[in-house]
Each structure stands twice: as structure tokens, then as C-alpha cells.
C-alpha positions in Angstrom: 7.7 0.2 -5.8 6.0 1.8 -2.9 2.8 2.0 -4.9 3.0 -1.7 -5.7 3.4 -2.4 -2.0 0.3 -0.3 -1.1 -1.8 -1.8 -3.8 -0.9 -5.4 -2.9 -1.5 -4.6 0.8 -4.9 -3.2 0.1 -5.7 -6.2 -2.2 -4.6 -8.5 0.6 -6.9 -6.9 3.2 -9.9 -6.5 0.8 -9.6 -10.1 -0.4 -9.6 -11.3 3.2 -12.6 -9.2 4.1 -14.7 -10.2 1.1 -14.4 -14.0 1.9 -17.3 -15.8 3.4 -16.6 -17.1 6.9 -15.0 -20.5 7.0 -15.9 -21.3 10.6 -19.4 -21.8 11.9 -18.8 -19.6 15.0 -21.5 -19.9 17.6 -23.7 -22.0 15.3 -21.7 -25.1 16.3 -23.2 -24.9 19.8 -26.8 -25.1 18.7 -26.1 -27.7 16.1 -27.0 -25.4 13.2 -23.5 -25.5 11.7 -22.8 -27.0 8.3 -19.9 -29.5 8.6 -19.2 -29.9 4.9 -19.6 -26.6 3.3 -18.7 -26.4 -0.4 -16.5 -23.5 -1.4 -17.9 -21.2 -4.0 -15.9 -20.0 -7.1 -15.6 -16.5 -5.6 -13.9 -17.9 -2.4 -11.5 -19.9 -4.5 -10.6 -16.8 -6.5 -10.2 -14.8 -3.4 -7.9 -17.4 -1.9 -5.7 -17.2 -5.0 -5.8 -13.4 -4.8 -4.8 -13.3 -1.2 -1.8 -15.7 -1.9 -0.6 -13.6 -4.8 -1.0 -10.3 -3.1 0.9 -11.7 -0.1 3.8 -13.0 -2.2 4.0 -9.7 -4.2 3.8 -7.7 -1.0 6.5 -9.7 0.7 8.9 -9.5 -2.3 8.3 -5.7 -2.8 8.8 -4.9 0.9 11.9 -7.0 1.0 13.3 -5.3 -2.1 12.4 -1.8 -0.7 14.2 -2.6 2.6 17.3 -3.8 0.7 17.4 -1.0 -1.9 16.5 1.9 0.3 16.3 1.2 4.0 15.8 4.9 4.9 12.2 4.7 3.4 11.0 3.2 6.6 12.2 6.1 8.8 10.2 8.8 7.0 
């Protein structure tokens, strides 16, 4: 179960890092920002991946804390 927690946590972080930026950042100041940016298929997939990894991570970490609470004090 610890391996599942690690893999889902890594998937969560990697999915977030691979997404394209949703905000325009400093481009909004100069007027170069795109207001209506269409989402690519990759970003939609990464959104689903992040949601599923977060759900799996939350459930596994909860089960680990209930089943074996000493695992967090190693």
C-alpha cells in the first residue's frame, strides 16, 4: 500500500507539472494575454489524471493511517 501511495503521489506531482499554464501571468499587463484559451486534449487528460491520483492517494493514506498508524513514525 505504501508503494501505491508513492506512485499516486508522484503521478499527482508530475501531472501538475506537465500541464500548460492556465493563467496569463504578466502577459495580462501588456495586453498580450489570451482570454479564451481552448484546452488541449493533453490538458484534459492531465486534469483527469490529477483527480484520480489525488483520490487514490487520499484513500490509501487514510487506510494506511487506520490500519498501521506506526508507519508514520518510522
